[in-house]
N, C-alpha and C positions, 0 to 999 in steps of 0.2 A: 802341183798337190801331192801330198804325202799319200793320200789313201791308193792314190792309184799309180804311186810309183814314176808319174810325170812329171819332170823338171823344166818349167821355163822361167823364162825373164819376170823379174817380179816377181818370186815364187816366194813361198814361207820362209822367211830367215834361216830357221830349224833345218829344214828338209836341206835347204842350198847349201846350209854349214856344215851337214853329214858329207855331202858330195863333195866338197871340198877339201875336207879330212881326207878321204880316199883317195883323191886325185893328186894331193900334195902326197900321201905316203905312198903312194904307185909310182908317182913319177921319179922321188930319190931312186928308184931302182930300173926306171924305162927313162933316159934324159931324152927320149924324143917330144914327150908327155911336159908341157910346160908347167912348171909350179904356181899353184895359185894363191892367193891370199884369199886366209879362211873371213870372208867378212858377212856373206850372209846374199851376197847378190848376185846374182845371174847373170853378169853382165858378161862384154866381151871375150875378156881374159879366162871364166870358167866355161865358155862358150867353146873357145877355141881349144883347151884341155881337153874337154870332150871330145870334139874332133879329132885331136890327136891319137885319144885312145880307143876311140871306134876304129879310126885307121888303124892302127898295131892290131886288133882282133879280129877285126875282117870284118866288121859290121859295115851298114852302110851310113857313112858321114854324114851326119845333120845338125850334129852340135845341141841336138836333145834327147834330154836322159830319158829314154821308154824303156819299156819294161826290160826288153834286153839289153841295153847299155845298163841299166840299175842292177840286173842280176850278174851278170859277167865281171861291172866295176866290183861290186862287192865281195863277191866271192875273190877277185886281185888281191884288194886291200885287207881282206882275212890269210889269205894265204903268204901275204906278206909279214903279217902281224903274229898273226901264231903259227909257230914251226908245227911242219907236218905232224910230229910225233905226237904236239896236244891237239890236232884238229877236232879229234874224236869223231872225227865224220862230219862235220859241218856242211864241210866243201860237198863233200857227196849228197847230202839231204839237200843243199839246193839244187843240183842239177837235176836227181831221180824224182824230183816229183812234181810229175804231170799230172798224176793221178792224185784227186784228195786221198787222206788217210783218214778212215773212220772205224768206229768200235769193232771188235772181235780181228783186226788185220795184225798177223805174227809177222816180221822182219827186221831184219838188220836196220832201217829206219828210223822203225817204231823204238826200237831199242836206244839209238843215236838221238831220239827226242827226249826219250825218258832220260839220258844222262844230263840232256840242257835243261830239261824242267828241274832236276836236284841241283844243278848249278846255280840257278835264279832262286830256288826255295829260300834264300837266303833274305826275301821280298815277303814273302807268306810261306806260310808252316805246310799250307792244304799244297803247294806246288811238288810236294817231296813227293815220289813215288818209285817204286820197286822198279830195277833195273831188270826187265823180263822177256823184254821184244814182242808182247804181246797187248796191244793196245786194248787194255781192260779197264771196267771200269773207272777205276781209281784215275786212272792216266784220261780218259774222257772228262771227267770234274776238274782236274786242271788244266786242261784246254778249254774249257768250258768258261771256269776262271779266269783266264789270261785272256778269252775272248771279249768279257765283257770290261777288265782293264782296258783294252784295247779299241772299249766303244764297238764290239763288232756281236754281231748275231751269235748269239755260243750257243750253237747247234753242236759241236764238239767235233765236227769237222776241219781237220787240218790240211789247209790250201797253200800252195807255193807263197802268195801272200803274207797269211799268217806266222807263216812260216820263217820267213825273212823280217817280219818285226819281232818274233822271238829269239831270233838271232842276234837281232842287232841290240836288243836288251841285253843278252849273254856278253856281249862286248861291252857292253856299256859298264855291265857291272866289273868285268873282268880288267876296266881299265884302273 
C-alpha cells in the first residue's frame, strides 16, 4: 500500500513499479542487486532485489519494503539520479525529518522545502512561495494545498511521509 510505504506481493501496480524503477536504477551502480523487470508485480524477482539491497545497506533482510527500506532506497535512487550539485538538500531533508515541521519554524530544512515547493509550482501557482527559511503562513497554505491533493488531512504539518510524497512528485516533474 502506498499510504504506509509497505509493499508486499500483489500490492498496487503503480507503487510496485516505482520501487522497481528505483531498484533498476540502483542496480546499475551496485551489481550485487539484481536488475528487475518493471512490471508492477511484487514477485520473487522484486523480493530478491529488495533482499540484496537490504543486505547491501545493513538493514534486516526480509524482502519486504518497510519504511526504513523505502526511505533508504528512495534516497539512494535520488543520489544516483540527481547529481549532488543539484540535490538542493533533498537527501538531507529525508534523513533530517524525525520531528514534524509546522508553522513558525525557521531552518535550512524549511528553506529546502520551500525550494521544492517552488519547483513543483508548475502544477499550481499557489505553491510558489518565497525562499525565506521560515515556515510562514504562505508556506503553510502551500503545504495544506498539497495535503489536500494527496488526500491527506490538511493540517499544514510536514511529516516524513508527506515529505516523501512531495519529493516523489518533484522527481516526476523533473523527469
